[in-house]
C-alpha atoms as a printed R data frame, in Angstrom:
    type eleno elety resid chain resno       x       y       z
1   ATOM     1    CA   MET     A     1 165.614  96.592 150.954
2   ATOM     2    CA   ALA     A     2 164.123  97.897 147.704
3   ATOM     3    CA   ASN     A     3 160.412  97.461 147.012
4   ATOM     4    CA   PRO     A     4 159.639  95.268 144.002
5   ATOM     5    CA   ARG     A     5 157.860  96.987 141.117
6   ATOM     6    CA   VAL     A     6 156.911  96.430 137.506
7   ATOM     7    CA   PRO     A     7 159.682  97.545 135.134
8   ATOM     8    CA   GLY     A     8 158.898 101.008 133.817
9   ATOM     9    CA   SER     A     9 156.513 101.907 136.631
10  ATOM    10    CA   ASP     A    10 157.212 104.962 138.738
11  ATOM    11    CA   PRO     A    11 155.295 105.261 141.991
12  ATOM    12    CA   GLU     A    12 156.010 109.017 142.019
13  ATOM    13    CA   ARG     A    13 154.047 109.685 138.816
14  ATOM    14    CA   THR     A    14 150.868 111.697 139.224
15  ATOM    15    CA   VAL     A    15 148.429 113.459 136.936
16  ATOM    16    CA   GLU     A    16 147.208 116.921 137.846
17  ATOM    17    CA   LEU     A    17 143.476 116.998 137.186
18  ATOM    18    CA   PRO     A    18 141.596 120.038 135.868
19  ATOM    19    CA   CYS     A    19 140.067 120.496 139.343
20  ATOM    20    CA   GLY     A    20 143.554 120.879 140.867
21  ATOM    21    CA   LYS     A    21 143.655 117.492 142.629
22  ATOM    22    CA   THR     A    22 146.187 114.841 141.639
23  ATOM    23    CA   LEU     A    23 145.618 111.281 140.536
24  ATOM    24    CA   ASP     A    24 147.894 108.265 140.592
25  ATOM    25    CA   PRO     A    25 147.546 106.839 137.056
26  ATOM    26    CA   HIS     A    26 147.978 103.358 138.531
27  ATOM    27    CA   ASP     A    27 144.561 103.777 140.199
28  ATOM    28    CA   ILE     A    28 142.818 103.786 136.802
29  ATOM    29    CA   GLY     A    29 141.366 100.462 135.727
30  ATOM    30    CA   LEU     A    30 140.711  99.660 132.084
31  ATOM    31    CA   GLY     A    31 136.972  99.338 132.717
32  ATOM    32    CA   MET     A    32 136.733 102.663 134.533
33  ATOM    33    CA   ARG     A    33 134.566 105.369 132.964
34  ATOM    34    CA   ASP     A    34 134.456 107.860 135.843
35  ATOM    35    CA   TYR     A    35 136.966 108.687 138.536
36  ATOM    36    CA   GLU     A    36 135.331 109.655 141.828
37  ATOM    37    CA   CYS     A    37 137.630 112.509 142.781
38  ATOM    38    CA   PRO     A    38 138.343 113.764 146.297
39  ATOM    39    CA   CYS     A    39 137.093 117.152 145.011
40  ATOM    40    CA   GLY     A    40 133.597 115.639 145.096
41  ATOM    41    CA   ASP     A    41 133.074 115.413 141.324
42  ATOM    42    CA   ALA     A    42 133.197 112.478 138.938
43  ATOM    43    CA   HIS     A    43 135.687 112.965 136.099
44  ATOM    44    CA   ALA     A    44 135.375 111.115 132.778
45  ATOM    45    CA   VAL     A    45 138.202 108.642 132.216
46  ATOM    46    CA   VAL     A    46 139.179 107.372 128.774
47  ATOM    47    CA   THR     A    47 142.173 105.284 127.750
48  ATOM    48    CA   ASP     A    48 143.430 104.392 124.312
49  ATOM    49    CA   ALA     A    49 142.315 100.832 125.100
50  ATOM    50    CA   HIS     A    50 138.661 101.962 125.007
51  ATOM    51    CA   PRO     A    51 137.176 101.396 121.537
52  ATOM    52    CA   PRO     A    52 135.333 104.216 119.721
53  ATOM    53    CA   SER     A    53 132.207 102.057 120.092
54  ATOM    54    CA   ARG     A    54 132.127 103.334 123.643
55  ATOM    55    CA   PHE     A    55 130.570 106.426 122.047
56  ATOM    56    CA   PHE     A    56 129.022 105.181 118.780
57  ATOM    57    CA   PRO     A    57 127.579 102.000 117.286
58  ATOM    58    CA   GLU     A    58 130.083  99.859 115.407
59  ATOM    59    CA   SER     A    59 128.362 100.659 112.109
60  ATOM    60    CA   LEU     A    60 129.157 104.378 112.516
61  ATOM    61    CA   VAL     A    61 132.650 103.600 113.794
62  ATOM    62    CA   ALA     A    62 133.253 101.579 110.596
63  ATOM    63    CA   VAL     A    63 132.135 104.543 108.477
64  ATOM    64    CA   LEU     A    64 134.391 106.928 110.418
65  ATOM    65    CA   GLU     A    65 137.354 104.552 110.112
66  ATOM    66    CA   GLU     A    66 136.738 104.173 106.383
67  ATOM    67    CA   THR     A    67 136.241 107.845 105.549
68  ATOM    68    CA   ILE     A    68 138.608 109.719 107.870
69  ATOM    69    CA   GLU     A    69 142.245 109.543 106.883
70  ATOM    70    CA   THR     A    70 144.733 109.878 109.705
71  ATOM    71    CA   ASP     A    71 148.129 111.476 109.394
72  ATOM    72    CA   ASP     A    72 149.795 109.991 112.460
73  ATOM    73    CA   GLU     A    73 151.143 106.742 113.863
74  ATOM    74    CA   PHE     A    74 147.664 105.205 114.131
75  ATOM    75    CA   ASP     A    75 146.566 103.045 111.222
76  ATOM    76    CA   ARG     A    76 142.936 104.208 111.445
77  ATOM    77    CA   PHE     A    77 140.622 106.690 113.097
78  ATOM    78    CA   GLY     A    78 139.939 105.742 116.709
79  ATOM    79    CA   THR     A    79 139.600 106.783 120.330
80  ATOM    80    CA   PRO     A    80 142.836 108.840 120.408
81  ATOM    81    CA   HIS     A    81 141.433 110.970 117.578
82  ATOM    82    CA   LEU     A    82 138.082 111.397 119.330
83  ATOM    83    CA   MET     A    83 139.876 112.455 122.511
84  ATOM    84    CA   GLY     A    84 142.099 114.788 120.500
85  ATOM    85    CA   VAL     A    85 139.023 116.560 119.154
86  ATOM    86    CA   ALA     A    86 137.495 116.788 122.653
87  ATOM    87    CA   MET     A    87 140.801 117.969 124.096
88  ATOM    88    CA   GLU     A    88 141.112 120.601 121.379
89  ATOM    89    CA   GLU     A    89 137.680 121.927 122.330
90  ATOM    90    CA   PHE     A    90 138.332 121.805 126.100
91  ATOM    91    CA   PRO     A    91 142.103 122.001 126.677
92  ATOM    92    CA   GLU     A    92 141.812 123.488 130.165
93  ATOM    93    CA   LYS     A    93 139.338 120.779 131.190
94  ATOM    94    CA   THR     A    94 141.541 117.863 130.123
95  ATOM    95    CA   ALA     A    95 144.413 116.089 131.867
96  ATOM    96    CA   ILE     A    96 146.594 113.676 129.904
97  ATOM    97    CA   TYR     A    97 148.960 110.946 130.986
98  ATOM    98    CA   ASP     A    98 151.342 109.183 128.618
99  ATOM    99    CA   GLY     A    99 151.612 105.693 130.029
100 ATOM   100    CA   SER     A   100 153.401 104.225 127.024
101 ATOM   101    CA   ASP     A   101 156.538 103.588 129.068
102 ATOM   102    CA   ASP     A   102 154.709 102.604 132.257
103 ATOM   103    CA   GLY     A   103 154.289  98.844 132.241
104 ATOM   104    CA   ALA     A   104 152.039  98.913 135.294
105 ATOM   105    CA   VAL     A   105 149.001 100.731 133.854
106 ATOM   106    CA   GLY     A   106 147.754  98.637 130.908
107 ATOM   107    CA   TYR     A   107 147.225 101.564 128.524
108 ATOM   108    CA   ALA     A   108 149.398 103.933 126.521
109 ATOM   109    CA   MET     A   109 147.297 107.113 126.868
110 ATOM   110    CA   LEU     A   110 144.933 108.355 129.562
111 ATOM   111    CA   TRP     A   111 142.583 111.315 129.315
112 ATOM   112    CA   VAL     A   112 140.724 112.615 132.373
113 ATOM   113    CA   PHE     A   113 138.161 115.372 131.907
114 ATOM   114    CA   GLU     A   114 136.697 117.892 134.321
115 ATOM   115    CA   PHE     A   115 133.173 116.644 133.536
116 ATOM   116    CA   ASP     A   116 131.682 113.167 133.951
117 ATOM   117    CA   SER     A   117 131.516 110.399 131.339
118 ATOM   118    CA   ARG     A   118 127.933 111.130 130.325
119 ATOM   119    CA   ARG     A   119 128.758 114.759 129.542
120 ATOM   120    CA   LEU     A   120 131.913 113.668 127.692
121 ATOM   121    CA   HIS     A   121 129.776 111.256 125.655
122 ATOM   122    CA   GLU     A   122 127.470 114.114 124.639
123 ATOM   123    CA   ILE     A   123 130.439 116.313 123.748
124 ATOM   124    CA   VAL     A   124 132.043 113.621 121.589
125 ATOM   125    CA   VAL     A   125 128.751 113.026 119.745
126 ATOM   126    CA   GLU     A   126 128.271 116.780 119.209
127 ATOM   127    CA   LEU     A   127 131.814 117.130 117.851
128 ATOM   128    CA   VAL     A   128 131.467 114.187 115.464
129 ATOM   129    CA   VAL     A   129 128.138 115.579 114.214
130 ATOM   130    CA   GLU     A   130 129.918 118.905 113.552
131 ATOM   131    CA   LEU     A   131 132.655 117.014 111.714
132 ATOM   132    CA   MET     A   132 130.030 115.220 109.623
133 ATOM   133    CA   GLU     A   133 128.206 118.503 108.904
134 ATOM   134    CA   HIS     A   134 131.461 120.040 107.722
135 ATOM   135    CA   ALA     A   135 132.212 117.038 105.509
136 ATOM   136    CA   ILE     A   136 128.743 116.952 103.945
137 ATOM   137    CA   SER     A   137 128.900 120.699 103.238
138 ATOM   138    CA   HIS     A   138 131.650 119.928 100.712
139 ATOM   139    CA   ALA     A   139 129.549 117.346  98.875
140 ATOM   140    CA   ASP     A   140 128.434 118.016  95.307
141 ATOM   141    CA   ASP     A   141 125.055 116.401  95.950
142 ATOM   142    CA   ASP     A   142 122.521 119.048  97.047
143 ATOM   143    CA   ALA     A   143 119.921 116.368  97.801
144 ATOM   144    CA   ALA     A   144 122.336 114.595 100.166
145 ATOM   145    CA   ILE     A   145 123.144 117.872 101.906
146 ATOM   146    CA   THR     A   146 119.448 118.686 102.328
147 ATOM   147    CA   GLU     A   147 118.677 115.176 103.597
148 ATOM   148    CA   PHE     A   148 121.530 115.291 106.106
149 ATOM   149    CA   GLU     A   149 120.528 118.739 107.356
150 ATOM   150    CA   SER     A   150 116.929 117.566 107.745
151 ATOM   151    CA   GLN     A   151 118.023 114.511 109.739
152 ATOM   152    CA   MET     A   152 120.251 116.639 111.970
153 ATOM   153    CA   LEU     A   153 117.316 118.927 112.809
154 ATOM   154    CA   GLU     A   154 115.565 115.876 114.260
155 ATOM   155    CA   PHE     A   155 118.665 114.458 115.972
156 ATOM   156    CA   ASP     A   156 118.697 114.903 119.745
157 ATOM   157    CA   VAL     A   157 122.202 114.358 121.135
158 ATOM   158    CA   SER     A   158 121.032 113.885 124.748
159 ATOM   159    CA   GLU     A   159 118.410 111.337 123.726
160 ATOM   160    CA   PHE     A   160 120.908 109.454 121.541
161 ATOM   161    CA   VAL     A   161 123.415 109.301 124.409
162 ATOM   162    CA   GLU     A   162 120.724 108.196 126.869
163 ATOM   163    CA   GLN     A   163 119.502 105.385 124.605
164 ATOM   164    CA   TYR     A   164 122.995 104.282 123.613
165 ATOM   165    CA   ARG     A   165 124.199 104.150 127.200
166 ATOM   166    CA   ARG     A   166 121.082 102.215 128.216
167 ATOM   167    CA   GLN     A   167 121.571  99.702 125.377
168 ATOM   168    CA   ARG     A   168 125.244  99.291 126.212
169 ATOM   169    CA   ASP     A   169 124.462  98.938 129.938
170 ATOM   170    CA   PHE     A   170 127.351 101.099 131.062
171 ATOM   171    CA   GLU     A   171 126.748 100.117 134.661
172 ATOM   172    CA   SER     A   172 128.033  96.620 133.924
173 ATOM   173    CA   ALA     A   173 131.678  95.745 133.415
174 ATOM   174    CA   HIS     A   174 130.552  93.545 130.519
175 ATOM   175    CA   ASP     A   175 128.817  95.976 128.186
176 ATOM   176    CA   GLY     A   176 128.768  94.770 124.622
177 ATOM   177    CA   PRO     A   177 128.499  96.220 121.160
178 ATOM   178    CA   VAL     A   178 125.179  97.464 119.831
């Protein structure tokens, strides 16, 4: 007798992680931020269902969505773009699963990184700051460039991430926007 399953799900699907272990994508919950791997490390987990506010306050997310034009199937800048930038920087430390045709997972895209969610958070912030620095360097306003550069000298990525994660209470399944 055949085992019942959700249409589109394939129990044989696995994701090879950067550490060499494999992961059943059906073991990833939408609220999961870290996967405790049999290798002994925690790996950052992100799905397309996670909002960009996982990494930044909504006010900055709104600015990013308004100013960054996308040239893909997404109507606005979001988590897939942030993960694309991180993946571009660390391709060998990223595993990807396309769950768009897997009705049993609850997400369309899954990214699993070699490092934990806190380190991923720092990386994403660093990359967006670099993106902002590049954008401001093309501005015609020297005062704005100087002001931005001055603010970035005082900006501490680790401290920002620590405070943001504390405010969002990432230990709770019910963290809310800041």
